[in-house]
ROTI-27539 format. One record per residue: x, y, z of N, C-alpha, C in turn; residue number from 0. Coordinates in steps of 0.02 Angstrom, whole numbers, m for minus. Example, Ala and Ser with C-alpha at 12.3 -4.5 7.8 and 13.67 -1.06 7.14 Angstrom:
BEGIN
((660 m284 390) (615 m225 390) (660 m165 390) 0)
((642 m112 354) (684 m53 357) (645 2 394) 1)
//
This chain:
BEGIN
((4403 485 m2098) (4357 487 m2042) (4303 540 m2052) 0)
((4316 588 m2093) (4267 641 m2104) (4205 614 m2138) 1)
((4212 561 m2177) (4154 533 m2210) (4113 487 m2164) 2)
((4135 475 m2103) (4100 431 m2057) (4072 466 m1996) 3)
((4074 531 m1993) (4050 564 m1933) (3974 568 m1929) 4)
((3939 554 m1983) (3865 552 m1981) (3843 484 m2006) 5)
((3795 456 m1971) (3768 392 m1994) (3697 403 m2018) 6)
((3681 378 m2075) (3614 384 m2104) (3582 316 m2107) 7)
((3518 315 m2093) (3480 253 m2101) (3459 248 m2173) 8)
((3451 187 m2197) (3431 177 m2266) (3360 199 m2280) 9)
((3318 197 m2229) (3248 216 m2239) (3235 289 m2221) 10)
((3287 328 m2213) (3279 398 m2194) (3270 440 m2257) 11)
((3220 483 m2255) (3207 528 m2311) (3211 599 m2284) 12)
((3253 640 m2315) (3262 709 m2292) (3227 755 m2341) 13)
((3180 795 m2315) (3143 843 m2356) (3149 911 m2324) 14)
((3187 955 m2354) (3194 1022 m2327) (3228 1021 m2260) 15)
((3193 1048 m2210) (3222 1052 m2143) (3196 998 m2096) 16)
((3156 952 m2120) (3130 900 m2076) (3148 831 m2103) 17)
((3152 785 m2059) (3170 716 m2076) (3109 672 m2065) 18)
((3094 630 m2113) (3036 586 m2109) (3061 514 m2115) 19)
((3045 473 m2067) (3064 403 m2069) (3007 362 m2096) 20)
((3020 323 m2147) (2969 279 m2174) (2971 214 m2135) 21)
((2912 192 m2116) (2909 130 m2077) (2850 89 m2101) 22)
((2847 29 m2077) (2792 m16 m2094) (2731 m1 m2051) 23)
((2682 m44 m2054) (2621 m33 m2014) (2636 m36 m1939) 24)
((2596 2 m1902) (2605 3 m1830) (2577 m62 m1800) 25)
((2591 m71 m1736) (2566 m131 m1701) (2490 m130 m1699) 26)
((2461 m71 m1689) (2388 m66 m1687) (2358 m85 m1754) 27)
((2389 m65 m1809) (2363 m83 m1875) (2369 m158 m1888) 28)
((2423 m187 m1867) (2432 m260 m1876) (2380 m298 m1835) 29)
((2369 m276 m1772) (2319 m309 m1731) (2249 m299 m1759) 30)
((2236 m241 m1789) (2171 m229 m1820) (2159 m277 m1877) 31)
((2209 m285 m1919) (2203 m331 m1976) (2194 m403 m1951) 32)
((2235 m423 m1902) (2231 m491 m1877) (2165 m505 m1841) 33)
((2134 m453 m1814) (2070 m462 m1781) (2012 m463 m1830) 34)
((2013 m417 m1879) (1955 m409 m1922) (1953 m459 m1980) 35)
((2009 m486 m2001) (2006 m535 m2054) (1966 m598 m2035) 36)
((1978 m628 m1976) (1937 m685 m1957) (1863 m666 m1946) 37)
((1852 m606 m1919) (1783 m585 m1908) (1747 m576 m1974) 38)
((1779 m543 m2022) (1748 m534 m2088) (1737 m600 m2123) 39)
((1786 m645 m2120) (1778 m711 m2151) (1722 m752 m2119) 40)
((1718 m748 m2052) (1666 m785 m2017) (1597 m757 m2035) 41)
((1591 m691 m2038) (1526 m662 m2056) (1506 m678 m2127) 42)
((1555 m679 m2173) (1539 m699 m2241) (1518 m773 m2244) 43)
((1551 m815 m2205) (1532 m886 m2203) (1461 m894 m2174) 44)
((1446 m856 m2121) (1379 m858 m2092) (1327 m833 m2143) 45)
((1345 m783 m2182) (1298 m758 m2233) (1284 m813 m2285) 46)
((1336 m848 m2306) (1326 m901 m2354) (1286 m959 m2327) 47)
((1302 m979 m2265) (1264 m1034 m2233) (1191 m1015 m2222) 48)
((1179 m953 m2201) (1110 m931 m2190) (1072 m929 m2255) 49)
((1103 m904 m2307) (1069 m902 m2372) (1055 m972 m2398) 50)
((1103 m1017 m2391) (1093 m1086 m2414) (1038 m1121 m2374) 51)
((1039 m1113 m2308) (987 m1143 m2267) (918 m1115 m2281) 52)
((914 m1050 m2294) (850 m1018 m2310) (822 m1044 m2376) 53)
((864 m1049 m2426) (841 m1073 m2491) (820 m1146 m2487) 54)
((859 m1188 m2453) (840 m1258 m2446) (775 m1265 m2406) 55)
((770 m1229 m2351) (709 m1232 m2311) (648 m1208 m2350) 56)
((657 m1156 m2390) (602 m1131 m2430) (582 m1181 m2484) 57)
((631 m1214 m2514) (616 m1264 m2565) (580 m1325 m2536) 58)
((597 m1343 m2475) (565 m1401 m2443) (496 m1382 m2415) 59)
((491 m1325 m2384) (429 m1307 m2349) (373 m1284 m2395) 60)
((388 m1250 m2448) (336 m1222 m2491) (291 m1275 m2521) 61)
((317 m1328 m2552) (271 m1378 m2579) (231 m1414 m2525) 62)
((262 m1425 m2467) (225 m1458 m2413) (167 m1414 m2389) 63)
((177 m1350 m2384) (123 m1305 m2363) (68 m1302 m2416) 64)
((87 m1302 m2479) (37 m1299 m2532) (m4 m1363 m2535) 65)
((29 m1420 m2527) (m6 m1484 m2533) (m49 m1499 m2472) 66)
((m20 m1491 m2412) (m53 m1515 m2351) (m92 m1464 m2312) 67)
((m92 m1401 m2331) (m124 m1352 m2288) (m168 m1304 m2327) 68)
((m232 m1307 m2314) (m276 m1258 m2344) (m277 m1192 m2305) 69)
((m247 m1192 m2248) (m245 m1133 m2206) (m186 m1089 m2227) 70)
((m196 m1024 m2227) (m144 m979 m2250) (m91 m963 m2197) 71)
((m104 m982 m2135) (m56 m966 m2082) (12 m999 m2092) 72)
((16 m1063 m2109) (83 m1091 m2122) (119 m1058 m2181) 73)
((81 m1039 m2232) (112 m1005 m2288) (140 m937 m2267) 74)
((103 m902 m2225) (127 m838 m2199) (189 m847 m2156) 75)
((190 m901 m2117) (249 m915 m2076) (309 m930 m2122) 76)
((298 m968 m2175) (352 m984 m2221) (379 m921 m2255) 77)
((334 m877 m2275) (356 m814 m2306) (394 m772 m2256) 78)
((370 m769 m2194) (405 m730 m2142) (474 m759 m2130) 79)
((479 m826 m2126) (544 m856 m2114) (592 m845 m2173) 80)
((565 m848 m2234) (607 m837 m2293) (633 m765 m2294) 81)
((589 m717 m2280) (609 m647 m2279) (660 m635 m2223) 82)
((648 m664 m2165) (696 m656 m2110) (764 m688 m2127) 83)
((763 m745 m2160) (825 m777 m2181) (863 m735 m2232) 84)
((828 m709 m2282) (862 m667 m2332) (889 m603 m2301) 85)
((851 m572 m2256) (874 m511 m2224) (935 m523 m2180) 86)
((934 m578 m2141) (992 m592 m2099) (1052 m611 m2141) 87)
((1042 m647 m2195) (1097 m664 m2240) (1128 m601 m2270) 88)
((1085 m555 m2291) (1110 m491 m2318) (1147 m451 m2265) 89)
((1122 m451 m2204) (1155 m414 m2150) (1223 m444 m2134) 90)
((1228 m510 m2131) (1292 m543 m2119) (1341 m527 m2176) 91)
((1317 m532 m2238) (1359 m519 m2296) (1383 m447 m2298) 92)
((1338 m400 m2285) (1357 m329 m2285) (1406 m313 m2230) 93)
((1395 m342 m2171) (1442 m331 m2116) (1510 m361 m2131) 94)
((1511 m421 m2158) (1575 m452 m2176) (1612 m413 m2230) 95)
((1577 m391 m2282) (1610 m353 m2335) (1634 m286 m2310) 96)
((1595 m253 m2267) (1617 m188 m2242) (1678 m195 m2196) 97)
((1682 m248 m2157) (1741 m257 m2115) (1802 m275 m2157) 98)
((1793 m315 m2210) (1849 m329 m2254) (1871 m266 m2292) 99)
((1823 m224 m2311) (1840 m160 m2343) (1879 m116 m2296) 100)
((1860 m115 m2232) (1896 m75 m2182) (1967 m100 m2174) 101)
((1976 m167 m2173) (2044 m195 m2167) (2085 m177 m2229) 102)
((2055 m182 m2288) (2091 m165 m2349) (2112 m92 m2349) 103)
((2068 m47 m2328) (2086 24 m2325) (2140 37 m2274) 104)
((2137 4 m2217) (2190 12 m2167) (2256 m14 m2193) 105)
((2255 m69 m2230) (2316 m96 m2258) (2345 m49 m2310) 106)
((2302 m18 m2351) (2326 30 m2401) (2356 91 m2367) 107)
((2327 114 m2312) (2355 171 m2275) (2422 152 m2245) 108)
((2428 90 m2221) (2490 69 m2189) (2548 64 m2239) 109)
((2532 43 m2300) (2585 36 m2350) (2597 101 m2388) 110)
((2552 149 m2382) (2562 214 m2414) (2542 217 m2486) 111)
((2501 169 m2509) (2479 170 m2579) (2409 195 m2584) 112)
//
């Protein structure tokens, strides 16, 4: 009976005078990952769709403006729309990658690596 008067948990680590329990990720960390993964994926998908739409629109609109319009205003509008499309695509991509990086760092902190 002397060997059974203390019960130890398998995940208990004793260091000096203090006891540290190793555990998995907290509920807040799990909810953070479950929330940010779809957001990051959606933003990356929006970045890809925006970039694709901008390139297709630019490929279609540029020859039409060159052939049918001697006025520079439509060309300026096309350039403005192309720049706006590339900037918004970059913003969506950067936001998606930064949120996925945040999730990855939180996951690494949760696992202790």
